[in-house]
N, C-alpha and C positions, 0 to 999 in steps of 0.2 A: 277771255277776259277782257273787262273794261280796262281803260288807262287808270281810273280812279283806283280800282281794285290794286293794281301793280304798283301805283303809286303809295298805297297803303302798307302793303307789304314791305316795299323798300322803307318807308319811315320806320317801321316797327323794328327791323332789322339794322337800319342804318340812321340812327336817330340824327336829327338835325341836318339830314341830307334834303337836296332838291333834286327832283327828277322830271325831266322832259319824256314823255311816253307818247309813243305813236303805236297804234296796233294796227295790224292788217291780217285780220283773220286769226290763226294762231302764231303769227309772226310779230316779234316785238322790236321796236328800234328804242334805245334808251340814251339819254344823255344824263349822267347822275352826277352831281357836285356834292363833295363832302370834305369837311376838314380832316375826317378819319383817314382820308386817302395820303395825307402827308406822309412822306417817307417811305411810301409802299411803292413796290414796282407793279407794272400793268398786271400781272398774273395775280398779284396778292389781292389788288383792286377788283378785278374781276371776280375772284374766289368770295368775297363779301358780298357782291352784287348775286351771284349765283345762289348764295348761301339763303338770301331772301326769296329767291323765285323757285328753290329746288323743288318743293312739293308740286307747284303748278306745272312745272316741267315733266316730273316724275309721271303724274296723271294725265298728261297731254292737252292740258289747256294752254300751255305755251309749247311750241314745236320748236322755234328757232329764235334767238336773240342776237341782235346786234347792238353793242354797246361802246360808248365812248365815257370815260371817267375823268373828272377834272378835281382837282383841289380848288377851293374858292379863287385862288390868285391865278391858276391856270385858265379858270372859267371867265375870268375877267379879262385876262389877256386875249383868249380866243373871240371874244365879243367885239374887241376893237379892230 
């Protein structure tokens, strides 16, 4: 899968999110920023992301996902 396809899936499932995507074959590295992550623990955040990618994982287009999830405030802090 191309990075743009993955970004599109994430945008559809988590509106107003921003994703940085790196693809290496069927392995995907993600950094996803969304206000929807406010108040959610790590597991719930990951479940939202996996929900967007579930079909691509099930059909084998994506084999492995490494993700980091951030609220906008957490992302801003991580960049400084």
